[in-house]
C-alpha positions in Angstrom: 14.7 34.6 -22.1 14.6 32.0 -24.9 16.5 32.1 -28.1 15.6 30.8 -31.6 17.6 31.2 -34.8 15.4 30.9 -37.8 16.5 29.4 -41.1 16.6 32.9 -42.6 19.2 34.1 -40.2 16.8 36.0 -38.0 17.6 35.7 -34.3 14.3 35.6 -32.3 14.7 36.4 -28.6 11.6 35.6 -26.5 11.4 37.7 -23.4 9.1 36.9 -20.4 7.9 38.5 -17.2 9.3 41.7 -15.8 12.4 42.9 -17.7 14.6 45.0 -15.4 17.8 46.9 -16.3 20.0 43.9 -15.6 18.0 41.8 -18.1 18.3 44.6 -20.7 22.1 44.8 -20.2 22.3 41.0 -20.6 20.2 41.3 -23.8 22.4 44.0 -25.1 25.4 41.6 -24.6 23.6 38.7 -26.3 22.8 40.9 -29.3 26.4 42.2 -29.4 27.7 38.6 -29.4 25.5 37.8 -32.4 26.6 40.9 -34.2 30.2 39.7 -33.8 29.1 36.5 -35.6 27.5 38.6 -38.4 23.9 37.9 -37.4 22.3 41.2 -38.0 18.6 40.6 -37.9 16.6 40.3 -34.7 13.0 40.0 -33.6 12.3 40.5 -29.9 9.1 38.8 -28.8 7.5 40.8 -26.0 4.2 38.9 -26.0 4.9 37.5 -22.5 6.5 40.6 -21.1 4.5 42.2 -18.3 6.7 45.2 -17.6 9.9 46.7 -19.0 12.2 49.0 -17.1 11.9 52.2 -19.1 15.6 53.1 -18.8 16.4 49.9 -20.7 14.7 51.1 -23.8 17.7 53.3 -24.6 20.0 50.3 -24.6 17.6 48.5 -27.0 17.7 51.6 -29.2 21.5 51.6 -29.2 21.6 48.0 -30.4 19.0 48.8 -33.1 21.0 51.7 -34.4 24.1 49.6 -34.4 22.3 46.9 -36.4 20.9 49.3 -38.9 24.3 50.9 -39.4 25.6 47.4 -40.4 22.7 46.7 -42.7 20.6 44.8 -40.2 17.5 45.5 -38.1 15.6 44.8 -35.0 11.8 44.3 -34.8 9.5 44.0 -31.8 6.7 41.5 -31.7 3.6 41.1 -29.6 4.0 44.1 -27.4 1.1 44.7 -25.0 -0.4 48.2 -24.6 1.3 48.7 -21.2 4.8 48.0 -22.6 4.1 49.9 -25.8 3.1 52.9 -23.7 6.5 52.7 -22.0 8.2 53.1 -25.4 5.9 56.1 -26.0 6.7 57.6 -22.6 10.5 57.1 -23.2 10.2 58.9 -26.5 11.1 55.9 -28.7 7.8 54.7 -30.2 8.7 56.0 -33.6 12.2 54.5 -33.5 11.1 50.8 -33.4 9.0 48.7 -35.8 6.2 46.9 -33.9 4.4 43.8 -35.2 1.5 41.8 -33.9 3.1 38.4 -34.6 6.2 36.6 -35.8 4.8 36.1 -39.3 4.4 39.8 -39.9 7.9 40.6 -38.6 9.5 37.9 -40.8 7.8 39.4 -43.9 9.3 42.7 -43.0 12.8 41.1 -43.1 12.3 39.7 -46.6 13.6 42.9 -48.2 16.9 42.3 -46.4 17.4 38.6 -46.9 
């Protein structure tokens, strides 16, 4: 997982490969540590993710809900059809905002920043 903090205070996490439940728990901890530093805007780049443990989607949703309750948000970038179908199967497709690329996601944050 790579990390990039943009100049507009959006934390971009770049995920790769197969994401298992341990990876999601680690990601939840990373997001929580940024929340404690008052970074409330996140984009998760799934472009290089081949598979996502479906039970981990609930953890992502918990962090997204926490961010939104604090005035922040979490966006998902570049999700392939297989991974997007996992969000559908888990019942969370309408809960997340999906974007094709970083530029589109950053534009969606403009109303907050």
